[in-house]
Phi, psi and omega in degrees: 000137186255106178279138182198147160087292195226127169236138182229143173225100194284353184282349178262153186271321186282139185253119183244124174264127176254131183240127184215176177284321187199149174234099188202113182292341181282339188293135184285334183261324187246003188294335180301327189294340171302314177302326178293314181303313183299320184287325178295335180287351178282342181249329184228159159294129184239130172238141182241130170241123178251139175295323184250113180264186184285342176261119177293136176233160166305148186304311179302315178296324182297311185290324174300306176307314184295313179299316177300320181288325179292317184286324177295320174292324182297329180295336182252013179245165176263334179199163185239136179238120177252137190255110169074330181257109178307325178296336177288331184287321178300313181294319185292329174298341175292347179279349174082013175253155181296136189245133167242145179234135168263127182209143168209122188192145182285340181267139173253099185264172175296333181291320184289318180299319180294317178304321185300323183291335180261354187253141175282323181220151172230110183273139172216170189283321181201168177308323180289339190281344184216121186265002176291139180261114178197140174290352177278352185282134176230117178276126186230013185086172195264347177074057187261125176280088185301324183295328183290331183258358181304133185219136178275113184253147171237092185291120167238322177206177182227070181263328188277124184245133182231143171219141187229137175160170176294141181284098187205148183303330184294335178277347171048057179292334182304319178297330177282319187290332179288351171290343180079359181277143177297122190228138169264133179238128174252120180158176181211154171294134179233311187277169178293133181099338178297320181299318176303314182297318178300317174309319178290326178290335182295342179296341189266124185282347184272005181254138173250105184270112177274345178072217180288132171225122181299149185302322178299341181262353181300327180300330180297314184291319175297320189290336183263016174238154175257314185243133176243126180248132180231122184254007177304145177285171181304124179188224183278168183288126177279123183299331183291329172303312178294323173296320178296315175302321178296329179274358183090003176296153168274125185251153176229134180221166172241356183282115187296344179294344180270004184303329178271002183242333184234148177290159182307317184302344184260014174249153174227164184283136179303124178085358192253097184292327178288325179291316176303312181300320175295318179302316180295316182296321177298322179290319179292337180281347181292149177294162172305314184294326180288320178298317181299314179299317178296318175298321179296316183295320179293321175299314186289330175298317181296316184293325183277329185245343192227016187289144180307313184298317181289324178294318181287326178293319177294319176297313181310314182284348180253350180297128179281131173241000000 
């Protein structure tokens, strides 16, 4: 089902306009946001305007319709919450209502700097998730629906290795594939240059590429994995790592942004396949009891710092009206 445009909960008095790219539970990248909208409904009357609707339109027409819908919806709202696109905040500000932006990215672009001027608050997952310096920034956790990924595990070994993300050089899947260990990779090339990188990855015979997987089916892949590897360099916290933790996977990362979330033994050197292979073997050598304990600790970390309910609660109490 393609959910789009308007969600209402009339029992609340404050009216919140949410602006986002897409509302589609099938989408592999943005499907999670449907859960965010439902959680926002606990606090506000919610109306949603999405850039991409159920009917495809030429780019210029799509943007014209989008801007018209935003400005019209802003007039009947008390505040606006924009998801991930700084330009949404700039457009929303034309409606004359207080604007808040959710954003996390390693790059500080001119669009973000401009959006900062028009926004009352900028929400992000953690201090490492956004390099913009502003007193408007509020870190609220990553908003992971732990219940969606909950898995009953019977630890006997840790052989199945999974990695998830856009097929892109920034994800550095080669470091994982060069270990020679059998790996399942979920993701697809999207941006320009990704397809060429994907062709390069196909030379590795130890990779099982699953391609596009709807977001609602991702819990199955996490549940069928023991070890989750993320080779992205230091930057923001990758949501896929937290989803894997919520499912009980043992995660391995090189991203220093996870230093406050993971014990040292779950880090490997960026770009170092031999070091990653050693880290995987250390996990695989653990007893079932050790694996169970470590898995439980990671799950609790997600629930305590990045739970969806806590994240939306923190956003709700800081949104300017």
